[in-house]
N, C-alpha and C positions, 0 to 999 in steps of 0.2 A: 723610496718609499713615495707613493700620490695618495697628498691628500680629498678626504672630500665630506663634506660637510654633513649633508644628507647621513649621513651613517653616527648612529649611535654612540660605536667602542670600535677603535683598531677591529682591522682582521692582517692577520698574522698568517703569512706559510713559509715552506723551509724549504731550501732547496739546496739538495745534500748529495751532490752527484757520488758515482763508484768512483772519482778518484782523491772522494774523501775516506775512502775507506770499504773494507767489508760491509754487507749489511747493517752483521750486530751492530759493530760499531756507530755507523752511521744515525740507525735508530736508536742508540744509549744517546745519543749527543743532540740527534732530536729532541727526547723525551728532556733533557739536561736542557735546554733552550728555551723549549715551552713552560719549566717551571719558572723561566727566569726572570723569560717576557712577562709573563706575567703576574708576576711580582713589580715591572715598570708601568704593566698596562693603565696605570692613570696619570699618569705622563706623555704617555701618552697620546699625542691629538687624532684624532679621528680617521681615516682613513685603508690605504691599503701597504703593508709593509713586507719585504722579500727577505727572508736572513739566508744567509750560505753561510757557509763557511771554509778552510783551509783545513787540508790532513792535518795539523799541528793542532786542531782545536778535540783533539782525540787525544792527545797527549795530554793537554791543559791539564789541571788541576780544580776541582771545584771553584778555589777559590781567584782563580784567573781567569778561568772562564766566565764566573757570576762580576767581577773587570769589568773585562772585554766588554762585557753586554753593559751593563751599566753607562761605561766610557763611551758607549755606540750610540743610547739613548738619549744623554747628556746631548750630544753633538745632533742629531735630528735635531733634541730643542733649542738649541741654539742657532739651528740653519731655520729651522721651521717660522724661526719670533722674528729675524733680521729682513723676512720677505716681504 
């Protein structure tokens, strides 16, 4: 995360290398993350964000993935409010 007040909204990238799985799994996970993060975009400060995942993320249920993303976004808000 790199905060940038000159941006209007968060800019998000995804770093899912081949260690996560084959291209089909990586792309499916990327699409799932994109939807989940879009839902939390209003809670994110303007800046640049890069999200990665472990191979276990491809086996997570949608509910587990949603909870992990919400947890991560929540921890980012806490860290940025303290600085």
